[in-house]
N, C-alpha and C positions, 0 to 999 in steps of 0.2 A: 504494500500500500504506500503510495506517495505521500509527501507531506500535505499536499492540498487535499487528497482524498481522506487522509486521517483527520484533517481539520474540518472537512465537510461532515464527516461522521460525528465529530464533537459538536458541531453546530446543531445537528439533528438531535443529539442526546440532551443538550442543555435547553433546547427550544421549549419543551413543555413547562419546565420550571420558570424560566424567564418570562414566558408568555403569561403564565398564571400569576406569578408574584409581582410582575411588573404592572399588572392591571388590577390587583386586588383592592387597592385604595379607591378605585373609581366607583365602587359600589359599597363603600365601607361606612360604618357609623361615623367615623372621623370626618369623612367628606360631608355627610349630612349635617354634622354639627357646624362645620365651617360655613357651609352654604347658608345656614340659618343666621349665623353671626354676621355675615356680610350683607344680609338682606336680599338674597336671591330667592326666586320662587323655587319650590321643591323640585328636585330632579333636573336642575338646570346647570349646576356648577360643572358637571362633567363636560357638557357641550360648550358652555361659555369659556371655562377655564382652559380646556385643552386647545381650543381653536384660537383663543386670545393671544397666544404667543406669536401669532401672525398679525395681530391687530384686530380691528373690527371687521371680521370676515362676514360677508353677506350670507344669508341662510343657504342660498343655492350653491355657493362655493363651498361652504362648510359641509354640506351634504356630500359633495363630491370628494372632499378630503377624507371624511370618515368612511365613506364607501358602503358600509354594511347596513345603514339605517335608511328608511324611506325619507323622501324630501319633506313630506308634510311635518315630520317631527321637528325639523329645523325651522320651518316657517312658524311653527307654534311656539317653540321654546326659546329660540335665540333672540328675537327682537326685544321682548321684555327683559331678558337677562342682560342684553347689551345696554338697554336704557338704565338698568339698575346699578350696573357696575362697569367702570371703565376698564379697558384692556389691561393696563399694568396691574391694577388691583385684582383683576380676575386671575392673572397669571400667579400673583402672590398667593391668592386663596387656594388655587389648585395645588401649588407647590406645598403650601402649609398642610393641606389634606394628606399629601404623600408623607410629609414629615411626621405628622401625628400618627398615621397608620404605622409608619416605620418604628416609631418609639414603642408602640404597643406590641408589635409583632416581630420585630427584628432585633430587639435588644439583647437576646440571648445568643445571637450568632457570634461565634468566636472571630475576633479580628475582622470586624465588618469593614474597617478601613481598607484592608488589603484586597478584599473581594471587590469593593467599590473601585479601587485603583485599577485592577485588571479590567473590569468592565469599561471604565472610562478610557483606558488605553485603546480599546477596540473602537469605542464610539468616536474618539478623537482622530483615529486613523481614517475613518470612513469619509468618503466624498459625499456631501449632503446635497449636491446639486440635483434638482428634480424631485427631491424627497421633502416636501414642504414642512410637514409636521415634525419630522425628524430634525430638519435644519433649524426650526424654531427652538425646539427643546435642547438640541445639542449646544446652542449658543445662549441659552437662558442662564441666569445666575444660579449657581449650585449651592446647596446648603454647606455649612461648615462642620456640623457634627458628623461623626463617623457613621452612626446608624442611619441618620437622615440621608447622608450621601449614598449609602448603599441602596436605600429605597428609590432615590432619584436615579441612580445609575441603572437599576433594573427597569425603571420606566422608560428612560431614554433608549436603552438597548432594545426594549420592546418596540419603540417607535422606529428604530432602525430596521429591525426585521420586518415590521409591518410595511414600511415603505418599500423595501426591496421585494417583499412578497407581492404587493400590488403591482409593481413593475413586471414581475415574472408572470403574473396572471395575464397582464396585457400582452406579453410576448407570446403566450400560448393561446391567446384568443378567448379568454374567459373574463367575464365581469365578476365583481366581488360577490353579488348574490348567487351567481352560478357556482362559484367556488364553495360557497356555504352549502349549497345543495349537494355538491360532489363530496364534500368532506364527510368521512364516516362519523365524525363527532358533531356534525352540523345537521343539515337537512331542513325540511320544512319546519320542524319543531323549533329550530334555532331562529328561523326567519320570524316566526310568531313571537318568540321571546324578545326580538329586537324591533318590535313595533310595526311589523308589516301586517296589514289586515288579511284575513283569511283568503279573500278572493284574490288579492294581489300575490300572496304566497303561493296559492294554487297555480296562478298563471305563470309565475316565475319558475316554479318547479316543473310544470309541463313543458315550458319552452326549453329549459336546461336539459331535461331528459331526452329531448329530441336530438341532442348532439350525441351521436353514437360513441364518440371517443371522449365523452365528458370527463370520466374519472381518470382516463389516461392523461388527459391534458392537466388535470389537477395534480396528479403525481409528478408530472414533468415540472410544473411550477414549484412544487415543494422542493424538488431536487435542485432546481436552479437557485432557489433561495438559500438552501443549505450550502451550495457551492460558493455563492457570493459571500455569505457570512464566513464560510471556511477560509476563503482567501484573506478576509480581514483578520481572522484569528491568526493565520499563519504569518501575516505581515506585521501585526502589532505585538505578538507574543512569541517568546522562544518556546521550544518544545517542552522544557520543564515548566514554564509558566502556563502553557496550555493544559498540561496534566494537573497543575495546581488549580486552575480555573475549573476543570471538570470535577475535581474532588470537592472544591468549595461550593460549587453550585449544587452538586448532588447532596451535600450535607445540609443545605438550606431546608430541605423538607423535614429534617429531624428537629428543627427549631421553630418552625412556623406552624401554628395551629389555627388555620382559618378555613372556612368552608364555602364561602360565597363564590359563585362562578363569575369570571371576569367579563367585562364588556370588551368589544373589539376596539 
């Protein structure tokens, strides 16, 4: 196995942990508390805060950035949230939600600073051009505390992989909803969980299933994403550091006790 192949395998192995833990705060009690403190309507800080790193993004543009949710959700949620909280304050509130969640859930992780450092090394090596949300959060102010930095690093790494995955989906001719349908962990049920009405979910599912190579395309996109993350891992970290990253990421599940499913 070559260095790049080995690194792509590592990218695949760490994906579930980073994907889950990098997004846990997005549906957490900590985010709900911050949302109330800053005066945002319920269930709006995720949309306002995540997109505000790019400024006051119009609802139609935000819907395209997030990919997985129907446009009506952004038309409904984003305008009042934008009126209630300016973009810099929304970014601070979103980051504070991550910090609070991290203090509750990551404080027992040994040497959190070291894992954050390894993740940030990969993040900072990545070219962010064309990856809007990742570019915004890569260049956002980072927390100073070790535990908070780890939570933030997980979130930004998740944005990196998400941006690369969206690009890979386009390269193989899939939309994000089509990828959700092809994903064995997704399907129509996940569309319904992400605010798609039943009739729209049925129409999307039927259209996607008419592609005879739907799941093959999805697997190709997953492999492309792992390859690109693997190249970054190989470029940013030495072989011993990649082994250390694998161990530290795997160990995270021993110290984090949370159950909620992440948003995309």
